N, C-alpha and C positions, 0 to 999 in steps of 0.2 A: 816172529817178533812177539813180545809179551806186552800187553796193554792192560792198564788199570782203568776201569770205568767207575766213576763216582757220581751217582745220580739217584736222587731220592724219590723220583716218580717211578713206581713199581713197573708199570707197563713199558716205559721208555728204557728203564734199566734192563729188563728182560730182552727187549728188542735189540738193544745195542750189543749185549753179550751174544745173543744168537747170531746176529748178522755179522759181527766181527769174527766170531768163530767160523762161520761159513766162509768168510774171506781169508781163512787160514791163519788168523792170529790166535795166540794163546791169550786168554782173557780171564782176569779176575774182576769181580764186580762187587761193590758194596754201596750202601745208601746213606752213609754217615761220615762226616768229616773226621771225627776222632778215630773211627775204624780205619779210614783210608790212611791216616797217619801211621797206624800200626802196619798196614800192608806195605807202605813205602819203606818202613824201617827193616822189613824182613825179606824183601825181594828187589831185584833189579828190573826196571821196566824200560821199554823203548819209548813209551809215551803214556800220558795220562789224559783221559777225557774227563773233565771236571766241571760239574755243575756249580754255579755260584751260590745258589741258595740251598744250604744243607743244614740238617740238624747236627748238633755237636760242635763242630768247628765249621765256619763258613768256608766256601771254596776260596775266597780271596785270602782269608787268614791262613788256610792250609798252604796256599801258594806262597805267601810271604815267608812262612816258616821253612818251606822247602828251599827257597832261594837264600835265606839267611844261613842255612846249614851248608850251602854250597852245592845243593842238589840241582843239577842243570837238566834234569829229565824234561823233554819237551812237553808242554802242557797246552791242550786245546780246551778253552773255556766254553761252556754252554750257558747261555743266558736267555731268559724269557723277556729281557728288556732290550730295547733297541736304541735307548738314549745314548748320545755320544759320551756323556759323563761316565756311564757304566763301562763302555768299551775302553775309555781312557784309564779308568781305575784298574781294570783287568790287565791291560798292557803295562801300566806302571808297576803293578804288583809282580810282574815277571812272566806273564803269559806269552806264549809264542804265537798264538792265534786264537780266534773265537768264532763261534757260530751262534746265530740267533735262532731260537726255537720258533716255529717248527723249521726243520731243515731237511734237505735231501741227503739220504745216506751216502750216495755216490760222492757228494761234495765232501762229506766228513772223511771218507776214505782218501780222497785226493789231498785234503789238507793234512791228514796224518802222514801220508807218504812224503809230502814236501817238508814237514817238520822234521821227520826222522832223517831225511836226506840232508837237510841243512845242518842238523846237529852232528852228523857224521862227517860233515864237510865234503860230502860226495856230490858231484855234479851229475851223476848218472846212476841208474838202477841196474846197470850191467857191470858185472865184476868178472875179471879174467885172471886166472893163475895158470901159467903154462898154456896148455891147450884146452883147459876147462873154462867154459863160459857159462855164467849163471845170470839170467835176466830175472831180477826179483819182481819186477812189475808184471811181466808176462808169465812168470813162473815156469820158465823153460831152462833146460840144462843140456849142454853139449860137451862132449870131448872130441875135439877136432870137428868133423862133420857129422858125428854120430849123435843123434838125439837120445837122451836118457830119461826114462820115465821114473819118477819118484813118487812115493806116497806123500800125503800132507806133512806128516811128522818128519819124514826123511828130508823133505825140502826145507822145512823150518830149521832142522839141524845144520844142513849144508849152508843155508843162508847165513846162519849165525857164525859158522866157521869161516866162510869166505869174506864176510864183512869184517872179520877180525883176522884176516890172513896174516900168518907170521906170529900171531900171539898164541901162547900156550893157554888153553882154557881147561880149568879143572872139571872133573866129572860133576861136582856139586854146582859149579857155575853154569855149566851147560844144562843140567837138570832143572835148576831154578829158572832158567831163561825159557826153556821149551815147554815145561809142564806146569800147569797152574796148581792151586791148592786143592783142587778137587781130585787130583790124580792119586790113585791108590795101587799103582802097579809095583813091580819088584824094584829092588835097589840097584839092579844091574842093567836097568833100562837103557842108560847111555851107552854102555858097552855093546848091547844088542844092536842098537841103531848104528853105531859106528861100524859094526860088522856088515850090516846091510849096505851102508854107503860104500865101504871098501869093495864089496862084491860088485856093485854097480859102476863105481867110478874108477877103481884102481885095477881090478883084475883084468888082465889082458892089455893094460895101457902102460905107457912109460912117458914121463917119470911117475912114480908113486907120489901121491899128494897128501894123503891123510896119515899122519905119523903119531905114534905113541911116545910121549916123553915120560919115562918111568918115574913114578912117584908124584907126577905133576898133572898129567892129563893128556889132552890131544891138541894137535895143531895142524892146520892146513897150510902147506908150503912146499916149494920145490926144495928137496933136501940138498944141502951143499956137499 
């Protein structure tokens, strides 16, 4: 999943990007509300971790603009203030949740998982298509009773495909969801990882689950 971190405290910004990346999220990070608005216009995010006090545009103003445009991306507000009026202002502006600084990183991860699950209307982090089972919380994959080991990026791509099972996803959409703005690899990276997944998930198994839709992209589904 791809996360946008908007935090103007340099040390906290670096820590959040590092820890979220270690937790296998794709992360973009900036320290300015106006810049964050540009990031949101150019990419699709699963969640935003947003500080309230920011240069450029405040976190609350950015949040209001997102919601006015119909952007329903889950937003977790970070605030140094614990007053109830600040929490109410954040929630009234459209925040999905909030954390008061300082906070435990494990709690932030848990709140992100809940927000994303709520936004996708999923009651579980376990997804199944045919005999393929993907546990997004435990980061485990099985076909039937066989456990399958995936690299970090392979798992991220599979998670995106199975969370959108039956939906045709373009190469560009997959690329923008899995790789952040720092990526400088080749333009065929999506095709390369699709081949990796097919080798591990489809070769030797039936039915085949990862399909190419010519001219459109890829889809994970049981072919009719």
